[in-house]
N, C-alpha and C positions, 0 to 999 in steps of 0.2 A: 305377781307378776301373773299375766294370763295367759292360758296356749297360744293366742295368736302374737304375740309378741316374743315366742320363744324363736330361736336361730334356727333354719332349716334344719340344719345338721343333727340339732337335740330333736327337736320336732322326728327327725326319722327313728333314731334311736328310741325313741318312746313309742309310735307308732306299731314298729317292728317287730316290739314284745307282744302284741295285743294279734287275738286269734283270728283267725280270716273270718270267721264266720260274724264278727263283734263288728272288724273293720268295713264291712260293705254298707254297713247305715251309717258310718261314718264319714261317710264322704260327700253327702248334704252336711256336714258343721260348716264347711266355707269352700272356696275356689282352690285354696292351697291345698289342704286336704284332700280333695277329689284329685286333683293332679298326681300329688304326691301318692295315695293309695291305687294310682291307675296305672303308673309307671311301671315298665316292666324291670327296672332296675329294682325297684323296690319290693316287686313280686319275687324276683329270685333272692334278694338278702333275706326275705321274709320266711321262702322256701326251706332256705338253707339253715335259718334258726328252730325251724317246728319238723324238719325229716326226721329224727332223731327219736321222734315221738308219734310212731304211726296209730292209728286205729283200724279198727275192722269194718268192713260192710259185709252186713249179712241179709242176704237177699233170698227170698221165698220163688221157687222156681216158677214160672209161667205165671208172677202175679206181679204188679206195679209197687208194689211195698217196698219199699229201701230204707233201711236205716243205719247211721252211723254210729258204730259202738267207740265212744272215747273210754281210752284204759288211763285210771289215775291211780300211781302206786303209792301205799303208804306202807307202816310197820304192819299193821295188820294184812295186809295182801294189795289185793286191785280192786278198785268199784269202777263199775261197766257204767258209764252213762248213757241214754239215747237218745240221737238226736235225727230228724226228718231232713232228707236231701231232695229238695226238686228236681228231676230231671227231666222236664220237658220244656226248656227256655222258650220254644217257638210251637204253635199250635198243632202243626201239622206232625210235630214228632210223636204224637199219640195212635195218630190214623198211619204214620210209616210203620214204625217199630211194632203196635199192639200191646196191649197187655200181656203178651208173652216176651217179654224183653228178658234179655239175663246181663248181668254184667263181668262183659271178659277179660276186661285186666282194667288196672290201675297205673297211672304213673305219672307223679311230682303234680299228683292233684286232679288230673284229669282221667275220666273213666272212656273205656271203649264199652259201648253197648252196641246188642245185636239183639235182630231178631227176625222171625220167617216173615216172610211179606209175597204172598200170590207165587208161593213155592221155590222162591229162592232167599239168602241172606241178604239183611238189610243192616248196615252199620254205621255207627254215627259217634262222635266224640264231641266231649262234652266237659265243663267245667261247672258243676253244681253248684259251687258257692259263686262264681261269677256270672253265671248263665252263659256265658261263651260256648259256642257249638258248631260244630262244621258235619255235613253230612260225605260220606264217604263212599267211592263206587263201587256198585254189587261187583264182590268177588269172582273169579271165573272157574266157580263149582257149585254145586248145588246140596248135595245130600250128605256129604262126609262128615265125619267129626273130627273136628279141629281141636288142638291148644292153641290158645292165643296170647299175644303178648301186644303191648304197648310201648315201647322205649324210647328213649332222648338218644340219638346220633350227636353227641358232641361236637365230631370233626365238621358238620357241616350246620348243626345248632337245628335241626328238624326232627321230628318226630315221625318215628314209621312204627307202622302196624305189621307183626310178624304172624303168622299162620303156619302149625307144624302138623303135618296129618298123624292122624293117629291110627291104629289097625286094631281090627274086633282080635281080641285073644282067642276067640274060640273059631277065627276063619282059619283054615290048612293053609298051612307054609305056604304050598304050593303055589298057592292063590294069591297070598301075599307078595310074595317075588314079584309078581307081573306091575308091581305099583310103585318100587323100589326108586325111581329114578323119573316118576312122573308124577306130576301135581303132589310133591311130597310137601314142599317149602314153598310159598309166597312172601312177597314182601309189598307194603306200598307205602311210598313218603309221604308225608303230610305236606300240602303247600308246595311241593317241589314236583308233582309229577300228576298224571289222570288216568294212571293204568297201573295195574299188579303185576308185580313183575317175580317168575319162578326163578328160585335160586336152587343151585348146584349143591346136595348134600353128601354127594359122594363115597356114604357109606351105606351096607346093607343094613338099614334097621328093620328090628322085625316089630317093636311096638314101641310110642312114647306114652307112657302111663302114670305120670306126673305134671302137676301145672308146672309154669315154665318159673325160673327168678333168674332178675335180672342186678348185676355189682360190676361196678368200676368197669365198665364198656364191655362186659359179657351179659351174653344169655343163655341162661343153663335150663335142659330136662334131665328127668331119668329116663332110661331109656335099655330097651334091651337090642341085642346084636345078632342077626342070622347066624349059626354055625351048623355044618353040615353033620346030620344023624343025632341031631340036639333037640328035644320038644322042648316049649315053650317054659313049662317050670324047669327046665334043665338051662335055660339060659342065663347068663349072669347078666349082673345091674351094672353101667357104667352111666358115667357123669357123657353128656351130649351136650358140647358147648359152639355159641357163635358168636364172633366178634362182630357187636354193632354197627363199626364201620367199614370194615373190608367183608364181612358177610361171608365168611372163612368159616367151615366146621372143624371142630376137631373134638376127640374121645378121651376123656381117660376113666381110668380102675374106679368104682367106689369102694368106699372104704369095708374089710372085713365084716362080713354080717352071716348071720346060723339061717339056716332055713325057716320059711314061715313071718320072716319080719316084715316088719313094713318101715320103708325109706320115704325119708320127705326132706325136700332141700326149702331150708331159709336163709335170708341175707339181713344182716347187723352191720352198720356202720363200715359198708364198703368190703366185709368180708364174708364169705357162702359157707354155710353150713349145712349139714346133713344128719338127721338125726335116726338111726336105726330102733325102732323098737318093738316090743316083745309084750305077752302080759306081763313078764316078770322085771322087766327094766327099758330105760330108754339111753343108748348112747347116743352122744353129742360129737359130732367131728367139724372141725374146721381145717380149709384148704389153702394150703401154703405155697406162696409162690414160688417157682422153680423151675426148672427143665431137667426131669416131668415135674410138675406142681405135684404134691403128697397130701394125704389126708394126716392131720394128728388127733388124737384122740384128746377133746377139750372136758370133757365133763360125762359121768353116769347117773341117772337117775335110779333108784332103786326102789322098785312101785311097791313090794313085798312088802316094804318097813313101814311103807303106811297104810294102814288099816281101809282108807278108802279110796284107795286105791288098785289093793289087790284084786287080781285078775283081769283088770280092764284093758281095752285096747286105746291109750289115747291119739287121737290126730293133734299132732302140732300146728300151731296156728302165725306164732311169731315169736320173735324173739327182741328184746327190748329194754333198752337200759332205763334203769329208775330214777327219775328225779330226786327221789325222797324213800330208805335214805340212799345218799350220793355212792355211788361205786358198785351198785349189786346191780344184776343183771336178771330178768325175770323171762322164763317161757310161758310162753297164753296155750293152754290145749282146750280141744272141747272131748265130752264126752258124753255120753248120756242126757243129752240136752244142758248139760251145762257149760261154763266157761271154769280153766282151773288155771290159778299162776303158781310157778313151781319157783322159787327163789334159788339161784345155784349158789349163792354163797352161804345161807343158811341151812339149806338145803329142806326146805322146808313146804309143802305142798297144801296150796288154801284154795277152798272154792269158792266161788265168788255168787251172787245172791241172784245174777241175770241166769235166765232161761231162754233157750233156743232150740226150737225142736227141726230146724234148717240147716243141714251140713254142707250150708255152700256159704265159705268165705272169701273175702278179696281186701289184703292190707292194703289201706288206703291212707292219705294224709292231705288234710283241707287246706287250700293253696289258693293263691289269688295265680298261677300262671295260667298263661293265655294258650290258646289252641294251637297256633301256628306262627 
């Protein structure tokens, strides 16, 4: 039996298991495959199968070199394979964004790109696999540093760009307080609006010092909030969350952490994790639903037990379920130009052979999802 004579539902189940990078050339096989691979229902089903195995985008600052790192697990650890991604589906993109563009965020296989242009920020969203893209109007600010997110609002089936202002930790509190409720957070809805909207945060934020992470309809940052009489170093970390649909904010205390710890947010399979790292150990906490929500200790990595890790401050990148062996979870980390894989079940830390001198990472899944 040739592939063309297979029933459509069988063909669907076969093609949905093929990587997105391989599917695009297969559109040329026949009209049936072209229509199936181009269908939004197929794209959504394909993404649901692949989203649990994300990769990493590693981008050098102010350069158009961009690579996708695919992570493949086996008994010996994690193998990193590198693929190039094309980000300029239209000729004018290079002129608009320039060579100094940055990957600001990723969501469902889409990338949010930003680049300076004549003194203000230019933005675009694209899928590097399908080459679909759209330009986003310039945001209503020119110079401030923002934490960016690209999220999907399931309630309206649209994508949103969210940007939250971060404050310079060296700026005096007296000056920072002048900006608490002006230009703090903006949102833009793709395919649904032509202008940016200002969101009321309603909390006295001091600084946003983490990349944002989305899970189960929420967007999360690590933040510090103003308290009278306290310096920046004395302020406590909190989890600052926004409901993607209602755009309402709330804050939750972070897990207990010693001074000089490095906190990081990660998402895996719809759960939010917070790592608390030092040179001696890394604690992994998971946020449990409830009123209020509570952090529960999930795992502790004792770095001093592994000679190659002793005394090093690791940067957690992502947590992922391993396809082989099944039932294992890997924490991928970066330190001193190397990626490391830690198996939470065997408690073994393994360095990979891939080296990267650029400390900029975005968790990304290749997909066939459309921009809007």
